[in-house]
Backbone as numpy.savetxt, mean C-alpha at the origin, in Angstrom:
# Nx Ny Nz CAx CAy CAz Cx Cy Cz
19.36 -18.34 -15.55 18.28 -19.20 -15.54 17.43 -19.25 -16.78
16.96 -20.34 -17.15 16.25 -20.55 -18.32 14.72 -19.93 -18.17
14.19 -19.47 -19.22 12.76 -18.97 -19.18 11.82 -20.27 -19.15
10.73 -20.03 -18.55 9.84 -21.16 -18.51 8.53 -20.82 -19.11
7.79 -21.84 -19.71 6.48 -21.49 -20.38 5.49 -21.05 -19.21
4.98 -19.86 -19.32 4.18 -19.28 -18.35 2.87 -18.88 -19.12
1.70 -19.30 -18.31 0.34 -18.81 -18.78 -0.18 -18.05 -17.77
-0.96 -16.91 -18.22 -1.80 -16.04 -17.28 -3.28 -16.30 -17.34
-3.80 -16.29 -16.02 -5.31 -16.56 -15.98 -5.80 -15.75 -14.90
-7.09 -15.49 -14.97 -7.74 -14.80 -13.78 -7.78 -15.67 -12.51
-7.70 -15.17 -11.41 -7.62 -15.97 -10.16 -9.09 -16.53 -9.97
-9.10 -17.63 -9.28 -10.33 -18.38 -9.03 -10.37 -18.37 -7.45
-11.61 -18.88 -6.91 -11.68 -18.96 -5.51 -10.77 -19.91 -4.85
-10.42 -20.98 -5.50 -9.36 -21.87 -4.96 -7.86 -21.47 -4.96
-7.77 -20.16 -5.53 -6.25 -19.69 -5.31 -6.08 -18.84 -4.12
-7.08 -18.74 -3.42 -6.97 -17.91 -2.10 -5.79 -18.50 -1.16
-5.65 -19.81 -1.05 -4.50 -20.27 -0.19 -3.15 -19.83 -0.80
-3.00 -20.13 -2.12 -1.73 -19.76 -2.79 -1.54 -18.26 -2.55
-2.53 -17.44 -2.84 -2.28 -16.00 -2.60 -1.91 -15.70 -1.19
-2.51 -16.32 -0.33 -2.08 -16.06 1.13 -0.69 -16.32 1.31
-0.13 -17.33 0.70 1.31 -17.73 0.91 2.21 -16.61 0.26
1.87 -16.05 -0.83 2.76 -15.16 -1.47 2.62 -13.74 -1.00
1.25 -13.36 -0.61 0.98 -12.08 -0.24 0.86 -11.86 1.34
1.36 -12.63 2.11 1.25 -12.64 3.53 1.69 -11.29 4.04
2.78 -10.60 3.61 3.14 -9.37 4.04 2.23 -8.16 3.55
1.46 -8.45 2.49 0.71 -7.37 2.12 -0.70 -7.35 2.56
-1.06 -8.24 3.36 -2.48 -8.32 3.91 -2.56 -7.77 5.22
-3.86 -7.46 5.76 -4.03 -6.96 7.06 -3.51 -7.91 8.01
-3.21 -7.29 9.25 -2.69 -8.17 10.36 -3.97 -8.81 10.84
-4.19 -10.06 10.81 -5.25 -10.85 11.23 -4.84 -12.28 11.29
-5.73 -13.15 11.79 -5.38 -14.60 11.69 -5.54 -15.09 10.22
-5.08 -16.34 9.98 -5.03 -16.76 8.65 -6.47 -16.94 8.04
-7.37 -17.33 8.94 -8.77 -17.49 8.37 -9.34 -16.16 7.91
-9.08 -15.07 8.72 -9.60 -13.75 8.29 -8.91 -13.29 6.97
-7.74 -13.58 6.90 -6.96 -13.29 5.66 -7.42 -14.00 4.44
-7.75 -15.25 4.58 -8.29 -16.07 3.46 -9.65 -15.56 3.14
-10.36 -15.15 4.13 -11.80 -14.63 3.84 -11.61 -13.27 3.05
-10.64 -12.52 3.52 -10.35 -11.32 2.74 -10.09 -11.49 1.24
-9.18 -12.53 1.08 -8.71 -12.85 -0.36 -9.76 -13.46 -1.17
-10.73 -14.12 -0.54 -11.82 -14.67 -1.36 -12.88 -13.49 -1.75
-12.96 -12.41 -0.82 -13.67 -11.37 -1.23 -13.03 -10.56 -2.31
-11.72 -10.37 -2.30 -10.92 -9.60 -3.29 -11.11 -10.32 -4.59
-10.89 -11.74 -4.64 -11.13 -12.41 -5.86 -12.47 -12.19 -6.37
-13.50 -12.31 -5.65 -14.90 -12.18 -6.12 -14.89 -10.68 -6.70
-14.56 -9.65 -5.90 -14.73 -8.37 -6.44 -14.03 -8.11 -7.66
-12.77 -8.64 -7.78 -12.13 -8.53 -9.03 -12.71 -9.21 -10.29
-13.42 -10.37 -10.02 -14.12 -11.06 -11.13 -15.27 -10.29 -11.44
-15.94 -9.59 -10.52 -17.16 -8.83 -10.87 -17.01 -7.49 -11.43
-15.76 -6.88 -11.45 -15.51 -5.59 -11.80 -14.74 -5.49 -13.14
-15.08 -4.74 -14.08 -14.39 -4.58 -15.28 -13.00 -3.72 -15.09
-12.98 -3.12 -14.00 -11.85 -2.21 -13.64 -10.76 -2.90 -12.74
-11.03 -4.08 -12.33 -10.13 -4.88 -11.55 -9.81 -6.02 -12.26
-8.49 -6.68 -11.93 -8.12 -7.89 -12.47 -7.09 -8.46 -11.56
-7.43 -9.64 -11.07 -6.38 -10.40 -10.21 -5.92 -11.61 -11.07
-4.68 -11.58 -11.42 -4.13 -12.56 -12.39 -3.14 -13.46 -11.62
-3.23 -14.70 -11.94 -2.25 -15.71 -11.50 -1.37 -16.28 -12.71
-0.06 -16.32 -12.40 0.74 -16.91 -13.50 0.95 -18.31 -13.15
0.95 -19.19 -14.14 1.08 -20.67 -13.95 2.15 -21.19 -14.87
2.86 -22.20 -14.36 3.82 -22.93 -15.12 3.22 -24.37 -15.08
2.69 -24.94 -16.18 2.00 -26.08 -16.08 0.75 -25.76 -15.43
0.42 -26.56 -14.43 -0.84 -26.34 -13.62 -0.36 -25.80 -12.28
0.96 -25.42 -12.13 1.39 -24.81 -10.67 1.38 -23.31 -10.58
0.75 -22.68 -9.79 0.68 -21.29 -9.76 2.15 -20.92 -9.21
2.62 -19.75 -9.96 4.11 -19.38 -9.62 4.10 -17.91 -9.37
3.06 -17.28 -9.57 3.06 -15.69 -9.41 1.79 -15.14 -9.47
1.64 -13.79 -9.00 0.19 -13.22 -9.03 0.57 -11.67 -9.07
-0.56 -11.04 -9.53 -0.69 -9.67 -9.47 -2.04 -9.16 -9.50
-2.31 -8.01 -8.78 -3.63 -7.36 -8.64 -3.56 -5.97 -9.43
-4.54 -5.84 -10.39 -4.56 -4.68 -11.16 -5.84 -3.97 -10.93
-5.78 -2.46 -10.91 -7.01 -1.69 -10.80 -6.92 -0.39 -11.68
-7.87 -0.26 -12.63 -8.03 0.85 -13.38 -8.69 2.02 -12.47
-8.00 3.03 -12.36 -8.53 4.09 -11.48 -7.91 5.35 -11.91
-7.77 6.36 -10.88 -7.04 7.60 -11.24 -5.73 7.42 -10.43
-4.76 8.40 -10.90 -3.49 8.29 -10.15 -3.66 8.48 -8.72
-4.55 9.19 -8.30 -4.71 9.52 -6.82 -6.05 10.35 -6.72
-6.46 10.63 -5.56 -7.67 11.49 -5.27 -7.48 12.87 -5.87
-6.32 13.45 -5.95 -6.08 14.73 -6.36 -5.68 14.90 -7.77
-4.95 13.77 -8.35 -4.55 13.72 -9.69 -5.53 12.78 -10.33
-6.31 13.26 -11.22 -7.37 12.47 -12.02 -6.89 11.86 -13.25
-5.59 11.82 -13.44 -5.05 11.05 -14.60 -5.43 9.57 -14.62
-6.07 9.04 -15.63 -6.39 7.51 -15.54 -5.12 6.81 -15.43
-5.08 5.86 -14.56 -3.83 4.92 -14.16 -4.32 3.47 -14.00
-3.43 2.66 -14.30 -3.62 1.35 -13.82 -2.66 1.07 -12.74
-3.19 0.82 -11.57 -2.31 0.68 -10.51 -2.01 -0.96 -10.29
-0.87 -1.10 -10.02 -0.33 -2.56 -10.14 0.20 -2.75 -8.67
-0.56 -3.84 -8.02 -0.37 -4.17 -6.57 0.28 -5.49 -6.48
1.34 -5.74 -5.67 1.87 -6.96 -5.20 2.11 -7.78 -6.40
2.97 -7.38 -7.41 3.44 -8.34 -8.30 4.40 -9.25 -7.65
4.23 -10.50 -7.54 5.04 -11.40 -6.81 5.16 -12.62 -7.57
6.40 -13.26 -7.38 6.79 -14.49 -8.03 7.33 -15.41 -6.91
7.03 -16.67 -6.92 7.51 -17.48 -5.92 9.09 -17.71 -6.07
9.64 -17.82 -4.90 11.23 -17.73 -5.08 11.81 -18.63 -6.02
11.38 -19.90 -6.14 11.97 -20.81 -6.95 11.87 -20.46 -8.62
10.84 -19.57 -8.83 10.60 -19.25 -10.19 11.19 -17.87 -10.51
11.85 -17.14 -9.66 12.33 -15.78 -10.00 13.50 -15.89 -11.03
13.61 -14.75 -11.76 14.54 -14.66 -12.75 14.46 -15.63 -13.93
13.06 -15.95 -14.21 12.70 -16.91 -15.18 11.75 -16.38 -16.25
11.45 -14.95 -16.02 10.42 -14.42 -16.89 9.01 -14.26 -16.44
8.82 -14.77 -15.29 7.52 -14.73 -14.68 7.07 -13.23 -14.32
8.07 -12.61 -13.68 7.74 -11.18 -13.24 7.38 -10.39 -14.57
8.23 -10.67 -15.72 7.99 -9.93 -16.91 6.61 -10.14 -17.47
6.11 -11.36 -17.23 4.78 -11.70 -17.82 3.67 -11.03 -16.96
4.01 -10.89 -15.72 2.97 -10.24 -14.78 2.90 -8.82 -15.30
4.02 -8.06 -15.44 4.05 -6.73 -15.92 3.54 -6.57 -17.32
3.83 -7.36 -18.17 3.23 -7.47 -19.47 1.70 -7.43 -19.44
1.16 -8.31 -18.50 -0.24 -8.41 -18.36 -0.74 -7.02 -17.91
-0.11 -6.31 -17.03 -0.63 -5.03 -16.48 -0.66 -4.03 -17.59
0.44 -3.94 -18.45 0.59 -3.07 -19.61 -0.49 -3.43 -20.58
-0.96 -4.58 -20.79 -1.96 -4.88 -21.81 -3.31 -4.54 -21.15
-3.54 -4.51 -19.91 -4.78 -4.24 -19.16 -4.88 -2.77 -19.33
-3.83 -1.97 -19.23 -3.90 -0.44 -19.52 -4.19 -0.22 -20.93
-3.55 -0.90 -21.79 -3.75 -0.62 -23.33 -5.06 -0.85 -23.79
-5.84 -1.93 -23.23 -7.14 -2.32 -23.60 -8.02 -1.14 -23.19
-7.66 -0.29 -22.17 -8.62 0.61 -21.77 -8.17 2.00 -22.23
-7.18 2.07 -22.99 -6.61 3.47 -23.48 -5.94 4.15 -22.34
-5.45 3.56 -21.40 -4.87 4.25 -20.28 -3.24 4.31 -20.49
-2.72 5.54 -20.34 -1.34 5.77 -20.77 -0.37 5.65 -19.65
-0.83 5.49 -18.44 0.06 5.46 -17.22 -0.23 4.27 -16.36
0.87 3.68 -15.84 0.75 2.47 -14.93 1.69 2.88 -13.71
1.20 2.48 -12.56 1.88 2.72 -11.28 1.97 1.46 -10.51
3.15 1.18 -10.03 3.23 -0.05 -9.32 3.80 0.21 -7.89
3.27 -0.59 -6.94 3.78 -0.46 -5.63 4.56 -1.66 -5.18
5.69 -1.33 -4.60 6.61 -2.41 -4.15 7.03 -2.17 -2.69
7.23 -3.24 -1.86 7.67 -3.03 -0.49 8.93 -2.19 -0.43
8.93 -1.29 0.45 10.19 -0.43 0.51 11.48 -1.25 0.79
11.39 -2.35 1.49 12.57 -3.12 1.77 12.77 -4.10 0.74
11.99 -4.32 -0.33 12.16 -5.18 -1.35 13.07 -4.80 -2.46
14.30 -4.88 -2.23 15.34 -4.24 -3.16 15.26 -5.06 -4.53
15.13 -6.31 -4.67 15.03 -7.00 -6.00 13.87 -6.44 -6.69
12.65 -6.30 -6.06 11.35 -5.92 -6.69 11.55 -4.51 -7.16
12.12 -3.61 -6.33 12.16 -2.18 -6.65 13.22 -2.04 -7.88
14.36 -2.84 -7.86 15.32 -2.79 -8.91 14.61 -3.18 -10.28
13.77 -4.18 -10.08 13.06 -4.79 -11.38 12.20 -3.71 -11.96
11.32 -2.96 -11.01 10.43 -2.05 -11.41 11.22 -0.79 -12.06
12.36 -0.53 -11.60 13.20 0.56 -12.15 13.68 0.20 -13.55
14.00 -1.02 -13.59 14.72 -1.59 -14.89 13.78 -1.55 -16.05
12.37 -1.71 -15.70 11.44 -1.62 -16.90 10.74 -0.31 -16.93
11.42 0.75 -16.39 10.91 2.12 -16.56 10.22 2.86 -15.50
9.86 2.24 -14.39 8.99 2.90 -13.44 9.88 3.58 -12.46
9.66 4.91 -12.34 10.46 5.82 -11.48 9.79 5.95 -10.07
10.39 6.37 -9.17 9.70 6.64 -7.79 9.04 7.85 -7.88
7.78 7.92 -7.54 6.93 9.14 -7.54 6.58 9.52 -6.23
6.48 8.80 -5.21 6.04 9.05 -3.89 6.48 7.96 -2.91
6.69 8.25 -1.72 6.96 7.34 -0.63 5.72 7.23 0.21
5.13 6.14 0.53 3.93 6.09 1.29 4.49 5.61 2.63
4.34 6.16 3.65 4.78 5.81 5.00 3.50 5.34 5.98
3.52 4.33 6.65 2.51 3.82 7.40 2.78 3.64 8.77
1.87 3.94 9.59 2.06 3.57 11.12 0.67 3.41 11.82
0.77 2.77 12.86 -0.59 2.81 13.74 -1.02 4.22 14.09
-2.24 4.37 14.21 -2.84 5.68 14.57 -2.29 6.13 15.83
-2.35 5.22 16.88 -1.81 5.54 18.23 -0.37 6.01 18.27
0.36 5.38 17.40 1.82 5.83 17.41 1.89 7.29 16.97
1.26 7.56 15.86 1.38 8.92 15.25 0.76 9.91 16.27
-0.41 9.54 16.98 -0.94 10.59 17.84 0.16 10.72 19.05
0.76 9.66 19.49 1.79 9.94 20.58 2.97 10.85 20.13
3.37 10.55 18.89 4.38 11.27 18.48 4.12 12.85 18.19
2.82 13.04 17.61 2.27 14.36 17.62 2.23 15.05 18.87
1.84 14.29 19.92 1.80 14.95 21.33 3.17 15.25 21.77
4.21 14.38 21.50 5.51 14.89 21.86 6.09 15.96 21.10
5.73 16.12 19.74 6.10 17.35 19.04 5.38 18.51 19.59
4.02 18.42 19.90 3.31 19.48 20.33 3.99 20.03 21.60
4.37 19.16 22.52 5.03 19.71 23.82 6.33 20.41 23.36
6.94 20.03 22.35 8.32 20.66 22.00 7.90 22.14 21.37
6.89 22.32 20.76 6.64 23.61 20.06 6.31 24.70 21.13
6.72 25.90 20.83 6.31 27.05 21.64 4.80 27.06 21.72
4.35 27.59 22.94 2.79 27.53 23.18 2.05 28.24 22.17
2.46 29.27 21.61 1.65 30.12 20.61 1.44 29.33 19.33
2.46 28.27 18.94 2.18 27.72 17.79 1.43 26.36 17.73
0.90 25.94 19.04 0.12 24.74 19.21 -1.26 25.05 18.87
-1.86 24.11 18.18 -3.33 24.26 17.88 -4.10 23.29 18.73
-5.30 23.80 19.38 -5.95 22.86 20.12 -6.64 21.87 19.35
-7.06 20.71 19.76 -7.79 19.67 18.85 -9.20 19.90 18.66
-9.90 20.62 19.81 -11.32 21.07 19.63 -11.61 22.29 20.37
-12.58 22.87 20.16 -12.94 24.15 20.77 -13.10 24.08 22.34
-13.47 22.86 22.91 -13.56 22.73 24.42 -12.15 22.61 24.90
-11.22 22.16 24.12 -9.84 22.10 24.72 -9.18 23.55 24.75
-9.69 24.29 23.78 -9.09 25.72 23.65 -9.21 26.49 24.94
-10.38 26.56 25.59 -10.46 27.27 26.84 -9.69 26.55 27.98
-9.66 25.26 27.93 -8.88 24.53 28.93 -7.44 24.77 28.82
-7.00 24.89 27.55 -5.62 25.05 27.41 -5.20 26.46 27.84
-6.17 27.32 27.37 -5.85 28.86 27.77 -5.84 28.92 29.33
-6.86 28.32 30.10 -6.73 28.42 31.50 -5.35 27.75 32.05
-5.09 26.57 31.51 -3.86 26.01 31.99 -2.60 26.91 31.74
-2.50 27.44 30.55 -1.40 28.44 30.24 -1.43 29.60 31.22
-2.55 30.19 31.50 -2.71 31.33 32.36 -2.16 30.91 33.75
-2.57 29.59 34.22 -2.17 29.33 35.61 -0.64 29.01 35.67
-0.14 28.50 34.54 1.31 28.37 34.54 2.07 29.71 34.60
1.65 30.66 33.78 2.27 32.07 33.86 2.06 32.55 35.18
0.98 32.46 35.92 0.87 33.06 37.26 1.80 32.38 38.17
1.92 31.09 38.11 2.85 30.36 38.96 4.35 30.92 38.74
4.62 30.98 37.54 6.03 31.41 37.24 6.29 32.86 37.66
5.32 33.69 37.64 5.41 35.13 38.21 5.51 35.15 39.70
4.69 34.32 40.26 4.84 34.14 41.73 6.13 33.61 42.17
6.79 32.72 41.45 8.06 32.28 41.83 9.18 33.14 41.63
8.98 34.10 40.57 10.10 35.00 40.35 10.10 36.26 41.24
8.74 36.52 41.74 8.62 37.65 42.68 9.12 37.30 44.04
9.08 36.07 44.41 9.32 35.64 45.69 10.79 35.47 45.90
């Protein structure tokens, strides 16, 4: 595919609908109106903060890609200054035409402006093309972030807890501790009475 002339600009309030279209999978699960409201807030916050930048790639006057950048630390435990690159995305009809490269160049420039030596990008686990692109430009896998609803994790922890020997289980709170102890004592007593009879 041939390269296309691409310009980069900061996102404006009227970009929210375009961003909703390309970032649908990255937004919180809500109706479209709430997601649009979220994006308007994100655009305003990025515009007001020197440590954030939300960029839109245009071909002519048509938006064809976007990326969100944040200058922060690598994480809460690793205080290395880092530019985090979120949701670099190109509309399908403009992929493999240099737009993704421009998004990432903008991220690197944002880091260089601040004297930040590290960039980190997040891509969807199932996004093969996106992950290959990031690997091709030198970004290696550092961590895998796994996500699940709280209720699902609680139910799985409960299942695991039942599978553990009773001495390795930890009560959730002090009130449960005495109740669990009483329940275990009652079960031991029942087992003894069944084996004696």
